[in-house]
C-alpha positions in Angstrom: 54.7 -31.4 -29.4 57.7 -29.6 -27.9 57.2 -26.7 -30.4 53.5 -26.4 -29.5 54.4 -26.2 -25.8 57.0 -23.5 -26.5 54.4 -21.4 -28.4 51.9 -21.7 -25.5 54.6 -20.6 -23.0 55.3 -17.6 -25.2 51.7 -16.3 -25.0 51.7 -13.4 -22.5 50.1 -14.1 -19.2 47.9 -11.0 -19.4 46.4 -12.3 -22.7 45.4 -15.5 -21.0 43.8 -13.6 -18.2 41.9 -11.4 -20.6 40.5 -14.3 -22.6 39.6 -16.2 -19.4 37.9 -13.1 -17.9 35.9 -12.5 -21.1 34.7 -16.1 -21.2 33.6 -16.0 -17.6 31.8 -12.6 -18.1 29.8 -14.1 -21.1 28.9 -17.2 -19.0 27.6 -15.0 -16.1 25.5 -12.8 -18.4 23.9 -15.9 -20.1 23.3 -17.5 -16.7 21.9 -14.3 -15.2 19.5 -13.9 -18.1 18.2 -17.4 -17.9 17.6 -17.0 -14.2 15.8 -13.7 -14.7 13.5 -15.3 -17.3 12.9 -18.2 -15.1 11.8 -15.9 -12.3 9.4 -14.1 -14.7 11.4 -11.1 -15.8 10.1 -11.7 -19.4 6.5 -11.5 -18.3 4.5 -8.5 -19.4 4.0 -5.9 -16.6 0.8 -6.1 -14.7 0.2 -2.3 -15.0 -1.9 -0.6 -17.6 -4.9 1.7 -18.2 -7.9 1.0 -15.9 -10.8 -0.4 -17.8 -13.0 -0.7 -14.7 -12.6 -0.3 -11.0 -14.8 -0.5 -7.8 -13.9 0.5 -4.3 -16.9 -0.8 -2.5 -17.8 -4.2 -4.0 -21.4 -3.9 -3.0 -22.2 -6.8 -5.2 -20.0 -8.9 -2.8 -21.8 -7.6 0.3 -19.1 -5.0 0.7 -17.3 -3.0 1.6 -17.5 -4.7 5.0 -18.4 -8.4 4.9 -19.2 -10.4 8.1 -19.5 -14.2 7.9 -20.6 -16.8 10.3 -18.2 -19.7 10.9 -17.7 -21.8 7.7 -20.3 -19.9 5.7 -19.2 -19.3 2.1 -20.3 -16.8 -0.5 -19.7 -16.8 -4.2 -20.3 -13.3 -5.7 -20.2 -12.5 -9.4 -19.1 -9.1 -10.6 -21.6 -7.0 -12.5 -22.0 -7.2 -16.2 -20.1 -4.0 -16.9 -17.0 -5.6 -15.3 -16.8 -8.4 -17.8 -13.2 -9.4 -18.6 -11.8 -8.4 -22.1 -10.9 -10.9 -24.7 -7.2 -10.0 -24.9 -4.6 -9.5 -22.3 -5.6 -8.0 -19.0 -4.8 -7.8 -15.3 -7.6 -8.4 -12.7 -6.6 -7.3 -9.2 -8.5 -7.4 -6.0 -7.4 -6.0 -2.6 -8.9 -7.0 0.7 -8.2 -7.1 4.4 -9.2 -9.8 6.9 -9.9 -8.1 10.2 -7.2 -8.7 12.9 -9.9 -10.0 15.2 -11.1 -12.7 12.7 -10.7 -16.4 13.1 -7.5 -17.4 11.3 -9.6 -19.8 9.1 -11.2 -16.8 7.4 -10.4 -16.9 3.7 -11.1 -15.0 0.5 -10.2 -15.3 -3.2 -10.9 -14.4 -6.8 -12.5 -16.7 -9.4 -12.6 -16.6 -13.2 -15.2 -18.6 -15.1 -13.9 -20.5 -18.1 -15.8 -21.0 -21.4 -16.7 -24.5 -20.4 -18.3 -23.3 -17.2 -15.7 -24.4 -14.7 -14.3 -21.8 -12.3 -10.6 -21.3 -11.4 -10.2 -20.0 -7.9 -7.1 -18.3 -6.4 -7.5 -17.9 -2.6 -5.7 -17.2 0.6 -6.5 -17.6 4.3 -5.9 -15.8 7.6 -3.6 -18.6 8.7 -1.3 -17.7 5.9 -2.2 -20.4 3.4 -2.6 -20.2 -0.3 -4.5 -22.4 -2.8 -5.6 -22.6 -6.5 -8.7 -24.7 -7.3 -10.7 -25.7 -10.3 -14.4 -26.0 -9.6 -16.4 -28.1 -12.1 -19.9 -27.1 -13.3 -21.5 -23.8 -14.0 -23.1 -23.7 -10.5 -21.0 -22.5 -7.5 -20.1 -25.4 -5.3 -21.3 -25.7 -1.7 -17.7 -25.5 -0.5 -14.4 -24.7 -2.0 -13.0 -27.8 -0.5 -15.1 -29.8 -2.9 -13.0 -28.5 -5.8 -9.8 -30.2 -6.7 -6.5 -28.3 -6.7 -5.2 -27.2 -10.1 -2.0 -29.2 -9.2 -1.5 -31.6 -6.3 0.9 -29.1 -4.5 -1.5 -26.2 -5.0 -3.9 -27.3 -2.2 -3.8 -25.2 0.9 -0.1 -24.7 1.6 1.7 -22.2 3.8 3.3 -19.3 2.0 5.3 -16.6 3.7 4.1 -13.8 1.4 0.5 -14.1 2.6 0.0 -11.2 5.0 -1.6 -11.9 8.4 -5.1 -10.6 9.4 -5.0 -6.9 9.9 -2.9 -6.3 6.8 -3.9 -5.8 3.2 -3.4 -8.6 0.6 -3.7 -8.2 -3.1 -4.5 -11.0 -5.6 -3.7 -10.0 -9.2 -4.3 -12.3 -12.2 -2.4 -11.3 -15.3 -3.4 -12.9 -18.7 -0.8 -12.8 -21.3 -1.2 -12.8 -25.1 -1.0 -16.6 -25.3 -3.9 -16.9 -22.8 -2.0 -18.1 -19.8 -2.8 -16.5 -16.4 -0.1 -15.9 -13.8 -0.9 -15.3 -10.2 0.7 -12.3 -8.5 0.4 -12.1 -4.7 1.3 -8.8 -3.2 3.4 -7.9 -6.2 5.3 -11.2 -6.3 5.1 -13.5 -9.4 3.8 -17.0 -8.6 2.3 -19.9 -10.6 1.1 -19.7 -14.2 -1.6 -21.9 -15.8 -3.6 -22.1 -19.0 -7.1 -20.6 -18.5 -9.8 -19.8 -21.0 -11.8 -17.0 -19.5 -15.5 -16.8 -20.5 -15.8 -13.2 -19.4 -17.4 -13.5 -16.0 -15.5 -13.5 -12.7 -16.1 -12.7 -9.0 -14.9 -13.2 -5.5 -15.2 -16.0 -2.9 -15.1 -15.7 0.8 -15.4 -18.1 3.8 -16.0 -17.5 7.5 -13.6 -18.9 10.2 -13.6 -22.4 11.6 -15.3 -21.5 14.8 -15.1 -17.7 15.4 -16.1 -14.4 13.9 -14.9 -13.4 10.4 -14.8 -9.9 8.9 -13.4 -9.0 5.5 -13.1 -5.5 4.1 -13.1 -5.3 0.3 -10.8 -2.4 -0.6 -10.6 -2.4 -4.4 -11.2 -4.4 -7.5 -9.9 -3.3 -10.9 -9.4 -4.5 -14.4 -6.4 -3.1 -16.3 -5.6 -3.3 -19.9 -2.2 -4.7 -20.8 0.5 -2.3 -21.9 
């Protein structure tokens, strides 16, 4: 035991510091990589070649849509805008007018092969939700559709931009078939979705006042 202690004491201090520093550096690299993956750094990019795009959304009463209080519309994109079978990014940009009732809301839906619709939506009072609407027919109200997860009901989110500013909802489907929501360029929740090809937009008027939404652009991009 005394001999082992003597050998340890004979190891230069600089060598101990070098070994310790190297160990800490490796640990930091591993931890940083795990954190980056957890935040979505391993996700495919949402950019790619444009397969289809529309700057007016006339099929959704655009580009300028006015809604009476609590009135809802469900508009399906045209047949030539069907979603591809593989990976893609579906992105829609819109602006709720600054003078609109804060309850004004809009979103994007994708129909699944079983007829259900998955809806990602935001509101003028800075709330966000993801719903699954059963049945092939559009529901009378989005509130009739359960949330995809209990905490994905209407919830405040600080990256939703206020009326008068542009919001973008982008839905990226990876090779495994899962779809991740991107809001204004930020990665958010991911869920398994089985797109049936059709998709569209949803919009709702305010609770008691006027509501105006300007559709700015819808596009489908091929994955890189």
